[in-house]
N, C-alpha and C positions, 0 to 999 in steps of 0.2 A: 651679819652686822658687824661693823668695826669694833675692836676691842674697847676703843674709848668710849664708843656710844653704849656698850654693854655696862661699863663701869659706871657711866653717867645714870643709866636706868636705874642699877641697882642702889646708888646713892639717893637718886630722886625718889625712888620707892621707899627707902627707909624714911626719908625725911617726911614724905606724904603721909605715912603711917602714924608718925608722931605728931602730926599737925594738931593744933587744938580745934576742937569740933564746933567753937563758939561762932566760927564764921559760916558754918554750914546752915543752910536753910532748906527744909524739905520742899519740894515742888508740888504745893497743893492749890488746885484750880476749881473755881466755882464752876458749876456745871448747869446750863438750862437744858431743858427736854430738847433731845434731838441735836444738841451741839456736837460739833465735830472739831472745831478748830480751838485750840487753847494756846495761851502764851504769847511773847512777843520776842522777836529777835533782839538782842542786845549787843552792845560791844564793850570790850574791857581793855584797859590799857596795862601792859605787864609792868611789874617792878624789877628791880635789879636782882639778878640771880634766880627768878621765877622761871620755871619750866612750865610747858603746857600740861604736864601731868598735875602739877599744883593747881592750875586754872581749872582743868577738868573737875577734880575733886571739888575745889571750893564751890563750884557752880553746879554740882550734881550732874555732871556730864560724864559720858564715857569716852575713854580715849579714841577710838575709831570716830565716835560721833564728833568730837571736837576737831579732829584732824581732818575729816572729810570736808569740813567747812573752811579749813585754814591750811590748805596744802602749800601756800605760799610762805608758811613759816617753819622755822626750824624747831621741832618739838622741845629739843634740850637746851637751846640757847637762842630763844627768840629776841633777846636783848631787852634793855629797859626801854619804855615807851612804845613797844609794839602794840598795834591795835588788833584785838583778837575778835573775831565774830563768834558770839554766842548763840549756838542753834537751838534757842529754848522757845521755839514755836513748834507745836505738834498737831498732825491730823490724827485723831484717834482712830484706833484700829477698826476695820470693817468686821465687827464682832459684836454679840450682845454686850452691853456696857453693864455688866454684873460681875462681882468678884474681881478676880485677877485675870488679866489678859496680857500675854506675853507675845511680843512680836520677836522672834529670834533675829530676823534679818535686820531689824531696826536696833536690836541689842537694848531693848526697854521693856520695862515691867509697868503696866497700869493697873492700879487698885481703885476700884469705884466703890465709894464708900456706900454703906448700905442704904442710906436714905436716897442715894442717886443724885444728890445735888452737889457732889464734888468728886474730884479724882486726883489722885496722886500718881506721880510717875517717877521712876527710879532707872538709872542705867544698870546693866547687867553684864556680866562674863558668860559667855555661851561655849559651846563644845568646839574642840579643835576639829580639824579636817578627819573625817573617819570615826567621830563620836558625836552622835546627834541626840538631841532631846525629842521624845516622842511629840507627835502632833496631835492635838484633839483635846478631848475635855477630861479632866480628872478633879480631884478635890483634895483640899489640905486635910490630912488623916490624923496628923499629931504635931504637937509643937515641943521641942526640947532646948531648954537652955544648957549651955556648956556640954554641947554633945560630943561623945568619943567618936572617931571615925573608924569603921572597919573596912580597910580597902577590899573591894570585891576581888574575887579571883582573877577576872580579867586584867584589872589593874596591876596585881601583883605578879602576873605572868610578864607584863610590859616593864615593871620594876621589881625584880626578884628581890631586892635588899629591903623593901618595905615590911615592917612588922604587921602582925595580924591585927593589931589595934594601936591607934594613936590617941593618948588621952587627951582631955581638954587642956588647952594651953597654947603657948606661942606658936609650937610646931603643929597644931591641929588645923588643916586647911578648911575646915567647917566654920571656923570662926567661933563667935560665942552663941550664936543662935541658928537653929535650922526649923524649917517647916517641912515635914516629911509628907509627900504626895502619894495619891493612890497608885502610882507606878512605882514599883519595887525599885529600889536603888537610885531614885531621882528625887533630888531635893531642892528647895530654895534656901540658901544658906549665906552666912556671912564669909570671910576669907582672911587669912593671916597675909596675903598678898594683895593688897587693894589697887596695885598697879594693873592686875589683870582685868579690873572692871572695864567693860567696853572693848573687849578683845576676844579673840577665839582661844581659849586657854582651858577650858575644864573638860571633863570626860562626859558631858551632857548634863550635869547639874546646872543650876542657875545661881551665879554668885552676885552678891551685892556689896556695896560698901559696908564696914562695919556699923557706922551710923545709920544707914538706911534699913539694914536688916533689923536692927534694934527697934526701929520705930514700926516696921511691918509686923514683927513678932508681936509687938504689943497691941496692934489694932486688929489684926487679922484672926477671926475666930476659927476653931476647928470646923470643918465642914464647908468652908468657903470655896465656892467653884473656882477652877483654874482652867483657862482655855489657852492652848498654846498654838500660834499659827507662825508662818515663815513666809512673809511677804515682801518682796524687795520693793513694792510701791504701795502706797496708800493714796486712793482717789476719792473724792468727796465733793458733793455741791454744799458751797457755803455761801448763804446771801445772794443766790442767783448767778454765782460763778463757780465754775469747777477748778479745784485745786488739786495739784499733784505733788507727792512728797516721795523722793526715790532714794533709796539707801544702798550703800555698797554690798556687793555679794560677799560671801564668805571669802572667795578667793581674793577679791579686791582688798577687803579688811586685812588679810595676811600681807599682801603686797604693801598697803599704806603702813603695816606695822614695821616692814623691813626697810622700805624706801623713802616713805614719807608722801608717796603719790601712788596712784593706781591708774591702769590703763582702762580706757572706755570699753563697755561691754554691754550688748543690748539685754533689756529686761525682757524674759519670754512673754510674748502676747500682750505688751504693754498697749500698743496702738489699737488693737482689738477691744481690749478692756475699755479703753477711753471712749472709744467710737460707741461701743454698746451702752455705757454709762450716760454719754451725751444725747444718745437718741435723736429726737428731732431737732436738737441744737447743736448737732455736729458741725454746722456751717460756722459756729463760732469758735471752734478749736484753733488755737494757734499751734500749728504743728511745729513751728520752729522752737517755741517754748517747751514743748513736750521734749523734743529731742535734745534740747540744752539740759533740761532736768535730768534726762536719761543719762547723758554723758557725764554730767558733773557729780551727781547723786550726793548732794550736800546733805541731804535729809531735811532741808527746810521746806516747808510747803510754798509752792509759788501758784499762782493764778495762770491757768492755761486756756482761758476763753477770753475772746474780745468782747466788747460791749455787744448787747443784743442788736441784731439786724432786722430790717425789714423782713416780713414774711416771705417776700418774692425774691429775698437774696438767692444767689446761686450756691448751692451746696457744694461743699469741697469734699474730695475723696481722700480718706486717710492714707498715709503712706502704709504698705505693706510690711508685716513683721519679717 
């Protein structure tokens, strides 16, 4: 990355950290039984000297999430009056809608409220290449405010200068709140570097904006179930139409972070998944729409079925993976 962009990143990160939380609004959505699609895509017009890092945080979006939908914009100098697409429409993960569900590929955490009538969603920072979060089920086993950080041996080997303990405060990478999981050394926590939310930056822990983790810390009781998945595509039937949301892979997210764009890449077995889910309505699949979603990976759900056809319509054969 050019030095001038690195300097801009540091200045923007410092500014974003100091921004007043008054403009922040948690993403809370009412939820009907069986509902999979929430939210609406919005647009935002930038102000003078505003970066997309500012826009992302003000609208509770991650950096990769916002940039994937706005690859035509300069993240550091979009300019006054630039129209930014806010990808604030989501297909809920294909997992039981209980407790916390995290999709690493989507870089988002979903918290389904205990009554089952609402869901909150937050952007997250996830592991860098080579450091992965375990997949599967666990639980929140404890919650700690103002936690100290004890760097594990693996991280101290990577960074020998680290102390054995970092006390609470501005240098603590855990931020002000941490939820400890049943997997040792893996946490959901805040951060002293909010510019890392929505990027591959951690050693496997899940990072949230300070204002997000503060809210989650208050709401989530110890014992809450946590399920972690890693799916580059979410597919669901909604109101008689099949929807697809495709997210950048870890490699593409890193490429986007450095260059502002990413190269197209196939999603493993995507066509087969769609064909199976479509079942006897496979003739309605618009495969051009599927290919476009797979190529662009904006994360925004799009409809990939045409209107229902007569029962004697010729079936189409899906492309091979």
